[in-house]
C-alpha positions as CSV (number, residue, x, y, z in Angstrom):
1,M,91.1,140.7,93.1
2,G,90.3,144.4,93.7
3,Q,92.7,146.3,95.9
4,N,89.8,147.7,98.2
5,A,88.3,144.3,98.7
6,E,91.7,142.8,99.5
7,D,92.4,145.6,102.2
8,V,89.0,144.8,103.6
9,I,89.6,141.2,104.0
10,K,92.9,141.8,105.6
11,I,91.4,144.1,108.2
12,I,88.6,141.8,109.1
13,N,90.8,138.7,109.1
14,A,93.0,140.3,111.8
15,K,89.9,140.5,114.0
16,K,87.5,138.0,112.7
17,P,85.3,136.4,115.4
18,K,85.2,132.6,115.6
19,G,82.8,131.1,113.1
20,A,82.4,134.2,111.1
21,I,82.9,133.9,107.1
22,I,84.6,136.6,104.9
23,E,84.9,136.0,101.2
24,L,85.1,138.1,98.0
25,G,81.7,138.5,96.4
26,D,82.4,136.3,93.5
27,S,84.0,133.4,95.6
28,K,82.9,130.0,94.8
29,K,82.4,129.3,98.5
30,L,79.5,131.6,98.4
31,R,77.8,130.1,95.4
32,K,75.2,127.5,96.7
33,E,74.4,124.3,95.0
34,R,70.8,123.1,94.8
35,L,68.9,120.0,95.6
36,P,66.4,119.1,92.8
37,F,62.9,117.8,93.3
38,G,63.4,115.5,90.4
39,I,60.2,116.9,88.9
40,D,61.0,118.8,85.7
41,A,58.3,121.4,85.9
42,L,58.9,122.2,89.7
43,D,62.6,122.2,89.1
44,A,62.2,124.6,86.3
45,I,60.2,127.2,88.4
46,T,62.7,126.9,91.3
47,T,65.8,127.2,89.2
48,G,66.9,123.8,89.8
49,G,65.6,123.0,93.3
50,L,66.3,124.2,96.8
51,S,69.4,126.0,97.9
52,Y,71.8,124.6,100.4
53,G,72.4,126.8,103.3
54,R,68.9,128.3,103.1
55,H,65.4,127.6,104.2
56,A,62.2,126.8,102.2
57,L,58.6,126.7,103.1
58,I,56.0,124.5,101.3
59,Y,52.5,125.4,102.5
60,G,48.7,125.0,101.4
61,E,45.4,123.9,102.6
62,G,44.7,120.3,103.5
63,S,45.0,117.4,101.2
64,V,46.6,119.3,98.2
65,G,49.8,117.3,97.9
66,K,52.3,118.8,100.2
67,T,53.4,115.6,101.8
68,F,53.6,114.0,98.4
69,I,56.0,116.7,97.2
70,M,58.0,116.3,100.2
71,Y,58.3,112.5,99.7
72,K,59.4,113.1,96.0
73,L,62.0,115.4,97.3
74,I,63.3,112.7,99.8
75,A,63.2,110.1,97.1
76,N,65.4,112.2,94.7
77,A,67.7,113.1,97.6
78,Q,68.3,109.4,98.3
79,K,69.0,108.7,94.7
80,L,71.7,111.4,94.9
81,G,73.2,109.8,98.0
82,K,72.2,112.6,100.4
83,H,71.9,112.4,104.2
84,I,68.2,113.1,105.3
85,L,66.4,113.8,108.7
86,Y,62.6,113.7,108.6
87,I,61.1,115.4,111.7
88,C,57.5,114.2,111.7
89,I,55.8,116.5,114.3
90,D,52.2,115.8,113.4
91,K,52.8,112.1,113.4
92,T,51.5,111.4,109.9
93,Y,54.2,109.5,108.6
94,E,52.9,106.6,106.5
95,Q,55.4,103.9,105.5
96,D,53.5,102.3,102.8
97,W,52.6,105.6,101.1
98,A,56.2,106.9,101.4
99,A,57.5,103.6,99.8
100,T,54.8,103.8,97.0
101,V,55.9,107.4,96.1
102,G,59.5,106.2,95.8
103,V,61.1,106.7,99.3
104,D,63.5,104.1,100.4
105,I,62.0,103.7,104.0
106,S,64.9,101.5,105.1
107,D,67.2,104.4,104.5
108,L,65.3,107.2,106.1
109,A,66.0,108.7,109.6
110,V,62.4,109.5,111.1
111,L,62.2,111.4,114.2
112,I,58.8,111.9,116.1
113,P,59.3,114.5,118.9
114,K,57.0,115.1,121.7
115,Y,57.5,118.8,122.2
116,G,58.3,121.6,119.8
117,E,61.5,122.4,121.6
118,Q,62.7,118.7,120.9
119,A,61.9,119.1,117.2
120,W,64.0,122.4,117.0
121,E,66.9,120.9,119.1
122,M,67.1,117.8,116.7
123,A,66.8,120.1,113.6
124,H,69.7,122.4,115.0
125,A,71.9,119.4,115.8
126,A,71.4,118.1,112.1
127,L,72.0,121.5,110.6
128,E,75.1,121.9,112.6
129,G,76.2,118.4,111.5
130,D,75.7,119.4,107.8
131,V,73.0,116.8,107.3
132,D,72.0,117.5,103.6
133,L,68.1,117.7,103.9
134,V,66.3,118.4,107.2
135,I,62.4,118.4,107.1
136,L,60.1,119.8,109.7
137,D,56.6,118.4,109.2
138,S,54.7,120.6,110.2
139,I,55.2,124.1,111.7
140,D,51.6,124.3,113.0
141,A,52.0,121.1,115.0
142,L,54.9,122.5,117.1
143,V,53.6,122.6,120.8
144,P,55.9,124.2,123.3
145,V,56.5,122.4,126.7
146,M,54.8,125.1,128.8
147,V,51.6,124.9,126.7
148,A,51.5,121.1,126.7
149,E,51.7,121.0,130.5
150,R,48.9,123.4,131.0
151,S,45.3,122.6,131.6
152,M,42.9,123.1,128.9
153,D,41.1,125.9,130.8
154,E,44.3,128.0,130.9
155,M,45.4,127.3,127.3
156,S,47.0,130.0,125.5
157,F,48.9,129.0,122.3
158,G,49.6,131.3,119.6
159,A,52.0,133.7,121.3
160,E,54.1,130.8,122.9
161,Q,54.3,129.0,119.6
162,A,55.4,132.1,117.8
163,K,58.2,132.7,120.3
164,L,59.3,129.1,120.1
165,N,59.6,129.4,116.3
166,A,61.2,132.8,116.5
167,T,64.1,131.3,118.5
168,G,64.1,128.1,116.4
169,F,64.3,129.9,113.0
170,R,66.8,132.4,114.1
171,K,69.1,129.7,115.5
172,A,68.6,127.6,112.4
173,Q,69.8,130.5,110.4
174,M,72.9,130.9,112.3
175,L,73.8,127.1,112.1
176,N,72.7,126.3,108.5
177,N,75.7,126.5,106.2
178,N,75.5,123.4,104.0
179,S,72.0,122.0,104.5
180,V,68.6,122.4,103.0
181,L,65.9,123.1,105.7
182,V,62.3,122.5,104.5
183,C,59.3,123.3,106.6
184,L,55.6,122.4,105.8
185,N,52.8,124.2,107.1
186,H,49.0,124.4,106.7
187,V,47.0,127.4,105.6
188,R,44.6,128.5,108.3
189,E,41.3,130.2,107.3
190,G,40.6,133.5,108.9
191,M,37.5,134.3,111.0
192,G,34.9,136.5,109.5
193,K,33.8,137.6,106.1
194,W,36.8,139.7,105.2
195,A,39.4,137.7,107.1
196,S,42.5,136.7,105.2
197,K,44.2,133.3,105.3
198,S,47.3,133.0,107.4
199,L,50.1,130.6,108.5
200,P,50.0,129.5,112.1
201,G,53.3,129.6,113.9
202,G,54.3,133.3,113.4
203,V,55.6,135.4,110.6
204,V,59.2,134.5,111.3
205,Q,58.7,131.4,109.1
206,E,58.1,133.7,106.1
207,D,61.0,136.1,107.1
208,F,63.5,133.4,107.1
209,S,62.5,131.4,104.1
210,S,64.4,132.0,101.0
211,M,61.7,130.2,99.0
212,M,57.9,129.8,99.5
213,I,55.9,127.3,97.5
214,Y,52.4,127.5,97.7
215,V,50.3,124.3,96.7
216,Q,46.8,124.3,95.6
217,R,44.2,121.6,94.4
218,G,43.0,122.2,90.9
219,A,40.6,120.3,88.6
220,A,39.6,116.8,89.4
221,L,41.0,114.1,87.0
222,K,38.4,111.5,85.9
223,D,38.3,108.1,84.2
224,D,34.7,108.0,82.9
225,T,32.7,109.0,86.0
226,K,35.2,107.9,88.6
227,K,37.8,110.5,90.2
228,I,41.2,109.1,89.8
229,G,43.3,112.2,90.8
230,F,43.6,115.9,90.4
231,T,45.8,118.6,89.1
232,M,48.2,120.1,91.6
233,R,49.2,123.8,91.1
234,L,52.5,125.0,92.6
235,T,53.3,128.6,92.8
236,V,56.6,130.2,93.9
237,E,55.3,132.9,96.2
238,K,58.7,133.9,97.5
239,D,62.2,133.5,95.8
240,K,65.3,135.3,97.0
241,V,67.7,133.2,95.0
242,G,66.4,132.5,91.5
243,G,64.2,135.5,90.7
244,H,61.1,133.5,89.7
245,Q,58.6,134.8,92.1
246,Y,55.0,134.0,91.0
247,D,56.1,131.4,88.5
248,S,53.8,128.3,88.8
249,C,53.4,124.9,87.2
250,E,50.7,122.3,87.2
251,L,51.3,118.6,87.8
252,P,48.6,116.0,87.2
253,F,48.5,113.7,90.2
254,I,47.0,110.1,90.2
255,Y,45.9,108.5,93.6
256,E,46.6,105.0,92.7
257,G,50.2,104.3,92.9
258,G,51.1,107.9,93.8
259,I,51.8,108.7,90.2
260,I,52.6,112.3,89.0
261,D,52.5,113.0,85.3
262,T,55.9,114.6,85.0
263,V,55.6,114.7,81.1
264,G,52.4,116.5,81.4
265,G,53.9,119.1,83.8
266,L,56.8,119.6,81.4
267,M,54.5,120.0,78.4
268,T,52.1,122.6,80.2
269,L,55.2,124.6,81.3
270,C,56.7,124.6,77.8
271,I,53.3,125.6,76.3
272,E,53.0,128.5,78.8
273,N,56.4,129.7,78.0
274,G,56.0,129.7,74.2
275,I,58.6,126.8,73.8
276,I,55.9,124.8,72.2
277,P,53.7,127.2,70.3
278,G,50.1,126.4,69.7
279,V,47.0,127.8,68.0
280,K,43.6,126.3,68.5
281,G,45.0,122.9,69.6
282,H,47.6,122.8,66.9
283,Y,51.0,122.5,68.4
284,Q,54.5,123.0,66.7
285,L,57.1,120.8,68.3
286,F,60.3,121.3,66.5
287,E,59.7,119.8,63.0
288,E,56.5,118.0,64.2
289,S,53.0,119.4,63.9
290,I,50.6,117.7,66.4
291,F,47.0,118.2,67.0
292,G,45.7,118.0,70.6
293,K,47.3,117.8,74.1
294,E,46.8,114.2,74.4
295,K,48.5,113.3,71.2
296,L,51.4,115.8,72.2
297,R,51.8,114.1,75.6
298,D,51.9,110.8,74.0
299,Y,54.5,112.0,71.6
300,L,56.7,113.3,74.4
301,T,56.3,110.2,76.4
302,N,57.5,108.1,73.6
303,N,60.4,110.4,72.8
304,P,62.5,111.1,75.9
305,E,65.3,112.6,73.8
306,V,62.7,115.4,72.9
307,Q,62.0,115.9,76.6
308,D,65.6,116.5,77.2
309,K,65.7,119.2,74.3
310,L,62.7,120.9,76.0
311,R,64.4,120.9,79.4
312,V,67.5,122.6,78.0
313,L,65.3,125.2,76.2
314,L,63.3,125.7,79.4
315,K,66.3,126.3,81.4
316,K,67.7,128.9,79.0
317,S,64.3,130.7,78.9
318,K,64.5,131.2,82.6
């Protein structure tokens, strides 16, 4: 321990306010673990998942897979024995779909609040109690009491919602030491020809998020002439903990059964990062020379040990 740092700690400890924390910069107590999504490609671009003690924002337009990603995160957290609170503000929780994706719905605490204040109060209580994963779905559905009790002809919404979230996020930041707080939100289209897209609920959600993941819908997946799914593209728009800002991955998603092609996502990420070099459809996978992405995917699917090797190389490359 450096002499200067030791002196500072002695000085502050003598007058340290209740609840304050002081540690050396290399203290293990300040190194936060991560909660993985359980999806190789997504875990790779987020340096292993979402950090405990911090906030994350998953956002995008409608029907692009935000809820699906959230359910996959919940399912993986359950496998790891974590405690979870899912606050479903927009009342879109669907038991059958959650179970299909892999969530153990018999071991999931679901809260459906009436007002925005109730949602934040329950989220704060969970954070203060060190619940491992707390989800707010979604920010744009938070309605303050004072807005809900007004008549429609005197409705004014945006400012009150922003004020509610300003208080909610700031208090959550103060209380959150050992939890992962995940907020979902929908991109709002601007008015006018040159208007930009925005996130309802105020800029405070962006300010207090250590990681922001933007979800987009890519090309449709077809079986003959029938659409069977689409490609999800996830981009890290903000990353204050892993340094992977603007990294992205693509995940083929199949409607029926809620299947996500994790092997395909891993393969694409490895090709993009040069781990699997290829020229005009010819790919070199260690000692194997393979032509075509479909054959490459089949080979990886049938050889899980090769997938493990690629994950190690991918982690080192990051």
